[in-house]
N, C-alpha and C positions, 0 to 999 in steps of 0.2 A: 502493500500498500503506499502511493507517495504521499507527502508531508506537504500542508497546504504553510506556509512560512511568511509571515504579516512582519516585510522589512522597510521599516519606517524610520524617516528622520522627526526628532521632535524636542523642545524643548523642556528645560527643566520643570517648568511646572506641567509639563504634558499635552501641549499641541503641536499638531504637525504643521500649524500655517496662521494665518491671521485669520479673521472672522470670514475672509473671501479665499482664503484659501492659499493664498502669497507663503510661501516658505523662503523665500529667497535671502531672509537676514539670517538663515543657516549657514547658506552657501561660503560666505565668506571665511567659514572655518575649515574649508575645505582645502586643508592643505601640500604639500606634498607625500608627508608621513602616512596623511589619512586617506589619500587618493592609491597610495599605494596599497594600503591595506586592501580597498576595496576594489582596485584593481584585480589583487592578487586571491581574494577569499571570494568576492560578489561579483563577477565581471560582468555577470547578466543584467544585473542591476544600473547600468552605464547606459543612457539612451543612445540608441543606434547613432542620432546625429551628435551626439557628444562625443561617440567613440571615432566617429571621425574627424572631428575638430582637435580634440584630442589624441591623433595616430596609435590610437589603440584600437582599433578597426575588428586586429586578425587577432584578440584575445576570444580563447575558446571558453564555452560556456563549460562552466566548473560545478552548478548548482542546481540550475535552472533549465525548463528548457519550455518551459509557459509561464505567460504573465495573467492576472486577470488585475482590471483597475473598473474604480468606478468612472462614470460620466466625467465628474467633476474633474479627474484627475487627467481624461482623455481630451477633455476640453481645452487644457493648457497646452496640449501640442495640435491641437487643433487652430488654434487661436495664432500658431507659429507657422501653421500651414503646413504640418506634418499631417500626415493621416496614419501611418505606420510608426509611431515614436520608438516600439521594441523592434524591428521587423529580423532580428537576431533570436528570437522565441515566438512560439506560439499566442497568439495576442486576441485576448476576449474581453470584452468591454462590457461589465453589466449598467443595462440603462432600459428603461419604461418607454422612455422618449427621443431615444435616437431614431428608432426607424430601422431603413436602411445603413450599412455601413458603407463610409466613403474610402474603403479601401479593402482589396480583396484578403490582403492578409488581415483581418481584423474582423473577427466574427462577435456579434451583438447578441446577449446573450439576456431576453425581453420577460422572460417569464420562468418559474421554477429555477432559482439561481441556486439552492441549496443541492438540488437533486442534481443539474450540472457539474458542479464542484465534487460531489461524492461520484460520480463518473468518472471525470477527469481525475480522481485520486486514485481512483481503480484501476486505471491503463499500469501496462506495464512498462515499465521507462525507469532507467538508472536516476533519472533526474525528478526533482520536484518542485511544487509549483510557488511562484513566485506572487505575494499580493501586494500588489502597490498601493493600494487604499482606494477611498478615503474613508473619512470618519464612518459615514452611513454602511459601506460596504462592510469595512470591518465588524462594525456592531452589527450587520446582517450574518455573517460567515463566524461569526464568534466562537460557535458550536462544533467549527469546521474547523478551524485554525489549531496547528501540532505544535509551531514554533513561532516566536515573537523572536527577532532581532531589531533591537532598538538601538540607532543611533542618537544619544542626548547630547546636545547642544548645549554652551554652558551662557545660556540665555532665559531668561524668565520674559514672557510675551505678557501676561496678564490676564488677556482671554485669546479666543480665539477658534480655530477647529479643533476639538479634542481627539485623542488617537483610537476612540472606538464611538460613534452613537450610541445614544441611549436606550434602554428599554431590554436589556436582559438582566440575567441574574450573575453574581458574583462567580466565576471564573478562578481556578488556580492553576498557577504555574510553579516550573521549578527551575530558579536558577540554576545555568549549565555553565555560564562565562561572563569574564567581567574582561573587559580590554581597554586600557586609558591609553589617551595620548596626550602629548606635548600641549597643544593647543587648548585642552580641556574635554575635548569629547570623549566620551565614555561607551562604548558597543556591548551592550550587555544581552545574552542571548539565554532563552528560556523556554521550557519543552513544558507541554501539558500535563496535566498530570492527571493521570488516570484512576 
């Protein structure tokens, strides 16, 4: 069974972006040390256009071969004219309102999100599934999330988009590892307690 991994960046106070979802305040902390870690451990999480700009387009997939993202996360790419932000992965966008996909590489999941995710998890693959966000999608899939990888940036936002949309019961995870960086970023990995 493949794992669904919620790999996300957040502030110290647990926000993944401002109230509109903008997370650019965290980008200032992506220095050489942190980028080296991401490129070595989670290369698939670097969007295709970013990989090209940074001359790391040839990085092989290490952990993931599939991505699921919410409509708001996907809209950030669409606003830049990018219809397939993770072309190096199988791309799924959860949306009840998007309708037809603007790109043949992107499949829209309009209904039975949990059923579709369970089917993806049941596939025979050596790779796991990257849950990109955002908050509402993570909240809808909290019972399916097997692993959390949380990059915590040394900022306090005060308000904004939380890591999870509300409306679910307390869920327990076990801390697996913590990695700290000289710039104050922490990367914590948790696995679901069964």
